N, C-alpha and C positions, 0 to 999 in steps of 0.2 A: 470496631470498637471507636466510641463517638466520638474521645480527646485522646489526646496523644499521652503515651502511660510510656514510664522506664522502665524497660524489659532489659532485665538479665540473666542470660544463660550462660550455667557455668556446665564448662566440658565442652572441646571442637571437637570430638567426635561426631560420624555421620549423621546420628540423632539429632544434636545440637546445630551442625552446621547448617542438617536439612532444616529445622524447626526457626531457623536466621534467615534462611533462603524465603520461604516458603511468606513468612512473614513481610520480608520487605517487597516480595511479588507484588501482596495486598496493599505496598506506600507506608510498612508498621517499620519501624528503626527496632533495632535489635541492638545491644550489648554482648558478646562473645567470648569469656573469658576462661582461659588454657593454662595448666602448671607447665606445659611445655613451649621449651624458649621457640619453636616454631612447627613447621606439621611434619616437616622431616627431622626433627630433633632425637628419633626412637623408634626400632624394630618396630612396625605397625604391625607385625601379626602376621598370618597367612589370610591363605581366600574366600571367600565369601560370594555363596549363591544366596541373589536376591530373586526373591518370589513373585510371582505375577501379581498375586493379589496382596499385597502390603509393601515391602522395597518399592515393586514397580510402581505400585498404587502413587507411593511418596515423590519418584521421579517425575510424572508426572506433571504431579500436582508442583512440582518446584521450577518446572518446562527446562526438563534436564537427562526426561528420556533417550534423545538420539545421543547425548555425550555418553548415556552410560554403554548405551549398546557397540560405538565406536570402540569403549578401550573391553567391551565383557569377551567370556570364550564361551559361548553356545556347548563349546565340543567337552568343557568341563565338568560339563553335566553326568559324564559317564558314571558309574560304579562298579567294582568290584568286589566282591567277598571272597575269603579265603579262612580255613581253617589255619590251627598253625603250623601243619606239616604244608604249606600251598599248597593245596589243593581249591580249586576253585568252588564255591558251592553255589554262587549266583553272580549275575552279572546286566548291567543292562547300558546299553548304550542309544543314545537322544538320537531323533530321528535329526535329520539335514533341519528342517521347519522348528523345531521343539524349543522355542525361550521362555518355558514355565521358570528356571530357573539357574538364566546363564552368569556364571563364577568371573569377580571380576576380585584382583587383589584388594585387599583393608587399605592398603598406603592408596594406591593408584583411590580410593572412590575417596578419602579424605583429603586427597590431595585437589580432587577434582570438585570436590565440594567447599571449599578452604577458595577457589579459584573464582566460583560461582558466586561468593557474597559481595558484598560493596568493600570498595578499600578501607581499611580501619576495624570492620569489624569484627576482630578476630584479634583481642589482646593476650598475646601470647605471653611465656611467662608470670601468669599470675597465678601463685595458687592461693585459694581460700582461705583463711583459717578462723574466720571468726563471721557471725551473723547474729545481728541485734535487732530482734521488731522494736520497732516504734509507732507500732498503732495504727489500725486501721489500712493492713495491709501492709506496709511498707515493712525495709530490712535494711539495715546499713550490710555491707557487706568491706573486710578487711581483709586485704592480701598479704601474703607474707614480705613483698616489695616493699612494703608503706604505703600503696595504695588502699584509697577506699572511696565508694560511691554509695549512690541510695536508689531502691530499683522499687517500684510499686509492684511488680509481679518477680520473683526467683524460680527460674527452670531448674531446677537440676538435673542437668544430664551427663552428669559427673561417675556413671559410673559403680562398680560395685560399693564400693568406700566411699559414696555419697557422703559428703557434710553435710549437703541442702536437707537430705531424709532427715534429717536429728530433728529438723524441724518441724515436720510432720509424724513421724514415729522413732519407736526407739529400737528398730528390727537391726539386724546388724547378718553379715554372712556366715553361713557355717560351710565346715567341712561337708563332701559330701563322701568322701574316704577313696578318693578317687586323683591319682595325680598324675599328669603327663611331662615327660621329658621332653621339651621342643629338639627337634635337630632340624638342621639343615643340608641341601645337598646342590651345589653349584655345578652351571653349564653341565647339568643333569646327566643329556642325552651321550654326551662324548666320556666325561669323566666317570659317570655311576651307572654305565648300559644296563647294569642289571636292576638297577633300582628302579628306573625308568622305562621298562619292559613292567613289570609289576604292579605298577602305579597307571599305566595309561597318559589318558588323557585326561583322565580325572581323579577319584580317587578311591584309594583301595583299603579296607576293614579287613582287620585279620583278631581272630580270640582266639584262646583256646578252653573256654569252658572254665577255665581256672581261676581267673581274675586279673588275666594278662591281656594286654594288646599291642598289636601295632596297627596304628594310620597313618597312611602316605595320602598328598595332595600335592596334584601340579598346581604352581603357580607361574605368573608370566614369566617372561625372559631367561626359559631350559634353568628354572631352580624349583626344587624339588621338596616340599616340607614334611618331615614328620613327625611325628608323636609315638615316643613307648608309653603306653600307658600300664598303671599297676593300680593292685587296690593294697594299699597301703598306709600308713601313719607320715604325716607331714614330717619328720622329723626321722623317716626312713633310716637317711644320711647318716644320721650321727649313730643311731642306732646298731648301724652297720660300720662302724668305726672310718667313716672314708670323708673329707673334705668334698662339699657338692661343687667344689671350682675345681678340684683334680680330673682333668676328664680322665687321665689314660685309669684312675681311681675308678669312675663312675662304668666305666667300660668294661672292665673285667667283674666288679659287681651284677651289672645290666647282663653279660656273659651267660653267667652262672644261671641266674632270673630267669631267661631265656633258653636253659637247653633241654635240649627234644624238638625247639623249634627248627624250620629249615635253613638252610644254610643262607639261602636267597634273601630270606625274611629276618635275619639273624647282621645282613650286611646292613641294616636300618642303622645295627648299633655297633659296628666294627668301621663304618667308611665313612661315617657324616664327619661334615667340614664342620669342624669350630667344636664351641663346648655344647656343654648337657642342660640348657635353661629348662629351672625348675619350675612349673607350673601346677600347682594345686587346683586341685575345680572346686567352688565356693558356689555357694545358691543361697537366695531369698528364700524364709521360708513361703510356699505358695498351697492358698494363692495369698498375695499378699493387699489387705485392703489399710486402707487410714482416713480418719474423719478428716471433710472439710477442712480446712486451714485457708482463713484469705490470704493472698500475696502468696503463694508457693504450692506449686508441684512438682512434678516428676516426670521422667521419661527414659524408656532403655534400662540399661543396668540399673539405673539408680532407685527405677521399681519396681523390676520384675528381672531380678537377676536369675539363671536359669543356666541349664547345663549347655553345650554346645550341640547335642542331639535334634537334628533337625535343621538346625541353622538358623532357628526362629528369634535372636535375639537383638542380632543388626536389623532384618526388617521388620521388626514389630517398635523397635526405636526409631526408625524411620520413619513409619507410619505415625505412631506416637506425634513424632515430630508435626508431619504434617496437619494433622487431625487439630493438635493443638494450635498450631497458626492458626487456621482454617475457625477456629473461634471461638480464638482472639477478633477474628477482622467482621464478624459477624454477629458476636452477640455485643450488647448495649455496654457490659461491666464485665470487670475480670471475673470477679466472682462467678458469674454466670458462664462466661467462658469454662471458667475451672468445672464448670458444676458438668456440663456439657460434654466437655474431653473425658474427665475419668469416670463419667458413669460409661463410659461405652471403654474405653482403656482398661477400667484396672477389671471387669470381666472376662476381656478379649484375655488378655494378657497371664492371670490366671486360670484359665485354662489351656494356653502353650506352655506354662510352666511346671506344668503338674507331670503333663506328657513329657514333656521334657526331660524332668528327673527322673520319672521312672525308665523311663528307655536309657539313660544310662545304667540305672540298676538293672536292668534286665543283660543290658550289653557283656556289665563286668563281675556279674552273678556267678557267685563263688559253685555250682553245681556239678562240674564234671559233664555235662553232658555237648556235645558238639554243637557249633556253632548252627542256629539257624539260616535260613534265607532271608530274613534283614525284611524292610519295607516291598512294597510291589511299588516301584516309583515313576510305571506306567501311572498306575491309577492316581497314585501322590502329583504327579504332574500335572493331568486334569482335573482334578479337583483344584489345583491351586489356578488353571485358565477360568473355570467352570467361576470359582470362588472371587476372581476380578471381573468377571463379567455382571456378576450378582453386585459389588460392592459400587461400581460404576452405575447400575442402574437403579439402586437407593440412594447413591450424591444426587443424581439427574432428578430423581424423584425430589427432592430435598428442597433443590433449589426451586425447583417452579412450582413450589407447596406443595407437599404431598397429602396423599388419601386423610392423612392421621390428623397436619396442620387446622389451626383456627380455634375458634370459639365455641365451647359445646355447652348446652343447658343441660345438666344429670338430676335425673330425679329417681332418688333414692327409697325404697319403700319398706320404710321401718316400723316397727310395731305402734308407733304411736301417729304414723299417715306417713304421706309421701311427704319430702323436704327437697328441696330443688337447692341445688349448688351451680355457680359457675366453673369451669373449666377449660384454663388456656392449656394450649399442646402447641409442642412445636420440636418434627423429628427431624435428625441427622445421621443417617445409617440408622445402627440399631439402639443408636442413643437417643432418648423424648426426655424433652426439659418442661418447663409451663410452670402453673400453679390452680389450687386447688381453691375458690373463694379468696384470693388474693398472699395465699401460702404457701411458698414454692413448694413442689411433688419432690421426692428423692427416687434415688434406681429406677432413674424412668430406662424403660426400654422398650423397644419395638421389634417381633416378629412376624416378619408378613403385614397378616392383616389382626395379629392379636398383639396388644399393650399391655402392660403392669408398669405400676409405680407406688410408692406410698406416699402419705398423708396423715393430715391432722386435721378433724372435724371439730367445730369451737361450740356450736350447738346442734341439739339441745345441752348437751354435755362437751368436757373432750375426749376426744377419742380418738386413736391412731389405728388406721385404717392401712391396707394391704388390697389394693384392688388391681384386677387381671379383666380385661374384654376383649370382647368381637367387633372390630369396624367392618362393619358393609356401608360404605358409601357414607350415606350425612346421617348414621344411625348408629347406637353402638349397643350392648346388650353385655353386661359382666356383673361381679360381686364383687363388694368390700366387706372385706373379712376382719374382724376383730379377734381382741383375747376372747370376750365375751358373745360374740353372734357373728352371723354372715346376712349382709344385707345386698339385697337384690336391687340393681339399678338398671334402666333404661337413660339415653343419652339422645340429642338431635343437636346437629352443629347449624351455628346459628350463620344465616346467610348475608350477604350484603344488601 
């Protein structure tokens, strides 16, 4: 970015903090605002697995990969799947050198990121209550504590119930039909050895093929967190005539609900320390897109709230933050940066959201069938490692002026003869930006040596076209399709 801009990041979760950190790495200031009074103000949640091809890439961009490794637990990648009788259906133990997706407590990750941004970057105790467009992409932000500020770019990193999202979309989260009751077990190896043994070093998943499940996960400091999963209405406790805050009543209700499960698994209900915390699972429509909006964009759950299956949420949020920061550092205008970022983020997050939401539906399906073996974790880890290598290859290619970049002369073979146009292209990973005869292209994408984009011809008459092409060195061959015709074209790259 050539001129200084005022950037407001709403939300100091991993995605928002990562974005601010990478911006600062590029010499760009950003202010982060969060509702919480401090980084430690509330229970931050359980453990997270950071994938090699997403979350770890983002941490490398932030210069924090070594700090992450020092806190992470590679052994936490272990996973066991049980049926409701306690029989092991499948198990995965990572090799000693497997770092495809090490675990880290969400609280540890957030605190690490908060410590690594410049002092004064995060404004705690700032709950956003209103955003007012001022024109030219700028917005006035009002907070519950009476503070106001103005920003040239508002980044919505404010989670599932994002206020910033209202500026670009009327989409709202919807209930999946599944609720978790969050439980925890302190000093588990000494005080809850049975539960510690079942969970092991990583995760345990158990379901009954009838819409109920129990999940356990090892956290740091000897704590185990559990999730009692129910296919139910959000007001299940009211319909059962119990107070959700009455631990004894909820426990009695759940023990009846999980009658027939093994005693070892029912211990997740009878032995928990503290209350049962109700966490209904919500998602946004997937895939979710929105029209380009000057001065506003979203990342993480604000953009693509999905189920926790596969652990993609925080990983995508962090990669979102890193890619948005890089776009802002490298593009000349805020609009160009938003366009480049969203062209990559929206299709990627949409694909993952659809997959994660479908996986939740399958796991909680009420079909009376025995639970399946689940995903192939070894293959999954190989894909993440291979995906990371491919991502870095594309990133290195784009940083050195990749095989797509440059000014091209297109020759359209129209019914009235050859028409020439000037096409400027710039690739960044799978994202493609540029212009055709001075008009910005849209929906640009790169897949190896294949490209695609949408644009508009202005002569001999106005026509919207969708172009696809294959690139071979300094030549290109493709087609431009409209609603009325398909026009072949060739192109050559201009050389200095």
